[in-house]
VMD Tcl script that draws the C-alpha trace (Angstrom):
set ca {
  {134.79 99.73 103.38}
  {136.40 100.00 99.96}
  {134.43 100.04 96.75}
  {135.85 96.64 95.78}
  {135.08 95.07 99.18}
  {131.48 96.24 99.15}
  {131.02 95.04 95.56}
  {132.26 91.63 96.73}
  {129.74 91.70 99.60}
  {126.90 92.38 97.14}
  {128.12 89.53 94.93}
  {128.14 87.21 97.96}
  {124.52 88.16 98.56}
  {123.64 87.37 94.94}
  {125.40 84.00 95.02}
  {123.61 83.12 98.27}
  {120.18 83.85 96.79}
  {121.08 81.82 93.70}
  {122.12 78.88 95.87}
  {118.68 79.01 97.47}
  {116.84 78.81 94.16}
  {116.58 82.42 93.05}
  {117.26 83.40 89.43}
  {118.64 86.76 90.48}
  {122.12 86.18 89.04}
  {120.78 85.45 85.57}
  {118.70 88.61 85.34}
  {121.39 91.22 85.92}
  {122.50 93.65 83.27}
  {126.21 94.23 82.78}
  {128.33 95.60 85.59}
  {128.63 99.37 85.61}
  {131.75 101.12 84.39}
  {133.53 103.94 86.19}
  {132.11 106.28 83.55}
  {128.54 105.18 84.33}
  {129.12 105.68 88.05}
  {130.49 109.17 87.35}
  {127.33 109.92 85.32}
  {125.13 108.85 88.24}
  {127.13 111.04 90.60}
  {126.56 113.97 88.26}
  {122.83 113.27 87.95}
  {122.36 112.80 91.70}
  {124.54 115.82 92.37}
  {126.68 114.02 94.95}
  {129.93 112.12 95.30}
  {129.11 108.48 96.06}
  {130.65 106.81 99.08}
  {132.78 103.75 98.37}
  {129.91 101.50 99.48}
  {127.40 103.11 97.12}
  {129.94 102.99 94.28}
  {130.60 99.31 95.02}
  {126.89 98.55 94.94}
  {126.49 100.56 91.73}
  {129.24 98.52 90.10}
  {127.29 95.29 90.55}
  {123.60 96.25 90.57}
  {123.40 99.87 89.44}
  {122.08 99.02 85.98}
  {119.30 96.81 87.33}
  {117.89 93.88 85.38}
  {116.77 93.12 81.86}
  {113.56 95.12 81.23}
  {112.01 92.32 79.17}
  {111.95 89.98 82.18}
  {108.94 91.53 83.91}
  {107.47 88.20 85.01}
  {110.80 86.92 86.26}
  {111.44 90.19 88.05}
  {108.09 89.99 89.81}
  {108.51 86.39 90.90}
  {112.15 85.96 91.88}
  {114.11 89.20 91.66}
  {113.61 90.34 95.23}
  {116.12 90.64 98.02}
  {113.50 90.40 100.75}
  {109.80 89.54 100.50}
  {107.85 92.32 98.85}
  {110.75 94.29 97.38}
  {112.78 94.31 94.19}
  {115.95 96.06 93.16}
  {115.63 99.11 90.93}
  {118.29 100.68 88.76}
  {119.95 103.85 90.00}
  {118.34 105.68 87.06}
  {114.93 104.61 88.37}
  {115.96 105.65 91.87}
  {116.68 109.12 90.56}
  {113.23 109.26 88.98}
  {111.67 108.40 92.35}
  {113.60 111.25 93.98}
  {112.33 113.65 91.32}
  {108.75 112.40 91.54}
  {108.18 112.45 95.29}
  {108.30 116.04 96.48}
  {107.28 115.16 100.04}
  {110.38 113.96 101.89}
  {108.37 111.85 104.35}
  {107.53 109.43 101.55}
  {111.18 108.44 101.33}
  {112.41 109.38 104.80}
  {111.27 108.26 108.26}
  {110.62 110.71 111.08}
  {113.84 109.88 112.92}
  {116.03 109.80 109.84}
  {117.19 113.41 109.89}
  {118.15 113.14 113.55}
  {120.72 110.49 112.66}
  {121.67 111.51 109.12}
  {121.60 115.30 109.06}
  {122.30 116.89 105.68}
  {122.34 113.43 104.17}
  {121.45 112.42 100.65}
  {119.45 109.41 99.51}
  {120.13 106.93 96.71}
  {117.05 104.65 96.37}
  {117.92 101.12 95.24}
  {114.82 99.05 96.01}
  {111.08 99.56 96.09}
  {107.65 97.98 95.91}
  {106.27 101.26 94.49}
  {105.06 102.67 97.81}
  {107.90 101.59 100.14}
  {111.54 102.47 99.53}
  {114.99 101.27 100.50}
  {117.74 103.85 100.05}
  {121.40 104.29 100.76}
  {122.03 107.30 102.95}
  {125.24 109.14 103.75}
  {125.87 110.89 107.06}
  {128.10 113.98 107.48}
  {130.99 111.83 108.73}
  {131.00 109.91 105.46}
  {129.46 106.69 106.72}
  {126.94 104.82 104.59}
  {123.68 103.61 106.08}
  {120.40 102.26 104.72}
  {116.94 103.76 105.19}
  {114.01 101.36 104.86}
  {110.87 103.51 104.72}
  {107.59 101.61 104.99}
  {104.54 103.63 104.00}
  {102.06 100.89 103.13}
  {101.91 98.57 106.11}
  {101.66 98.54 109.90}
  {105.37 97.73 110.25}
  {107.93 100.20 111.54}
  {110.48 101.73 109.22}
  {114.16 100.96 109.86}
  {117.39 102.91 109.86}
  {120.54 100.81 109.45}
  {123.69 102.66 110.43}
  {125.89 100.44 108.26}
  {125.13 99.41 104.68}
  {127.54 96.49 105.13}
  {125.56 95.19 108.12}
  {122.31 95.59 106.20}
  {123.57 93.36 103.38}
  {125.06 90.91 105.88}
  {121.62 90.63 107.50}
  {119.85 90.09 104.17}
  {122.41 87.46 103.15}
  {121.94 85.61 106.45}
  {118.16 85.69 106.04}
  {118.56 83.77 102.78}
  {121.32 81.51 104.03}
  {119.46 80.39 107.18}
  {116.00 80.11 105.65}
  {114.49 83.34 106.89}
  {113.68 84.10 103.25}
  {112.93 81.31 100.80}
  {111.09 80.44 97.61}
  {108.42 77.78 97.32}
  {108.93 74.61 95.28}
  {107.88 76.37 92.06}
  {110.31 79.23 92.73}
  {107.67 81.91 92.32}
  {106.31 82.62 95.81}
  {108.36 84.17 98.58}
  {108.00 82.77 102.06}
  {109.66 83.77 105.30}
  {110.38 82.23 108.68}
  {109.54 84.80 111.35}
  {111.45 82.92 114.05}
  {114.67 82.92 112.01}
  {114.30 86.59 111.09}
  {113.62 87.63 114.69}
  {116.67 85.68 115.86}
  {118.84 87.45 113.29}
  {117.38 90.82 114.26}
  {118.49 90.14 117.82}
  {122.01 89.36 116.58}
  {122.07 92.62 114.62}
  {120.20 94.61 117.28}
  {122.91 97.25 117.65}
  {123.05 97.92 113.91}
  {119.59 99.41 113.33}
  {116.67 101.16 114.97}
  {112.95 101.07 114.27}
  {111.00 104.23 113.63}
}
mol new
graphics top color blue
foreach p $ca { graphics top sphere $p radius 0.5 }
foreach p [lrange $ca 0 end-1] q [lrange $ca 1 end] { graphics top cylinder $p $q radius 0.2 }
display resetview
């Protein structure tokens, strides 16, 4: 998928969350320039795939740092997680020396010699883009803090399609005061069945 197409997919996700009551769209910092993306590539030491570059264009800079309360209450793409800037993702990579904190046991079987670009966290759990040797872009969702299996998504596009559908169909939602996340397990399980060939649990 081209950089522009993936950026459009991320923007569709944002507009869907906004339509369901989230303030996500109003918290974003400016879109990233090509120069900023090149700087991230230098700092990460890798050439971004088109999907990662498309994501970085829209959400790479993160949100306004002064909006801590808003970030905690509504800036999440699924319950319990929030987006982080790519600069913060790099800091996580530098901080955690043990690879199993960021990577599930089965990850290296499917993404050998891959690199990670973390883009979401709840401090102990991480969601990262991952690139396989063939150039495809997947998503690694590593859960360290709960009795729920980690996930490996083989397509970043499918991962964002799934998250968008969770919002659109009521799998994820905010309460009437727009500050508490709720989720509908039945809706989410139904969507997981629809996307069953796109990811595996670890």
